[in-house]
N, C-alpha and C positions, 0 to 999 in steps of 0.2 A: 380763610382757606386759600391755598395756593391756586392760582389760575392755570388752566391748561393741563392739569395732571389727572383729572377725573375722566373716566370713560363716558362716551355718549350713549344714551339709552335709546333703544328703538322699540317700537311696538311689535310684538310677535304673537303668533297664534300657538297655543299649547293644546294639543289634542289628547284628551283623556282616553282611558281604555274602553269606555262605553261609546266613544265617538263624539262626545260633546267637546266643543272648542271654546277655549277661554282666551281672552286677550290679556296679555301681560307686558310688562316692560323688562327688557334685558339688554345687557351690553353685547350679547351675541346677536348677530343679525339674521339668523335663520330660525325657522319655525321648529318646534319640538313636538315629537310624538312619544308619549309616555308608554312604557311597557308595564309599569307598576305605579299604582296610585292608591288612594284611600279606599277604592272600591274592591281591590283584590289583595291588598297586603295584609298578612296575618296580624300585624300590630293593631289594625283597625277593625278587621273582621272577627277577631277572636278565635279563628281556626288555627289549629296546630297541626304539625306534621304527624300523621297517623302511623308512620312507619316505626317510630321510636316510642312505643308504648312502654309503660312502666314494667310490665311483666316480661316483655322481650328483653329489655335492658338488664333486668335482674338475672334472667336465664343465661344471657351471654356472659355476664360477670362470673356467675357460678361455674360455667363450663371453662372459662379462661383460667380461673384460679382454683380449679378442683384439686390439684395436687398439693396445695399449701394447707398447712394446719394453722388455724387461727385460734 
């Protein structure tokens, strides 16, 4: 590996959404405060947006294309 081309890593504090702090290493020198993590992201919690339910989307489609003959 070439010498002098790799960034220096510093220990930082990462604050999760529940207030827990974790120490990590990063090339960025400032601490991070997360607004999304595994405690509130839908990919991990299994929750979906309730605004777009199946029935509502079907009703919107039917009203949008009501004049067309299929």
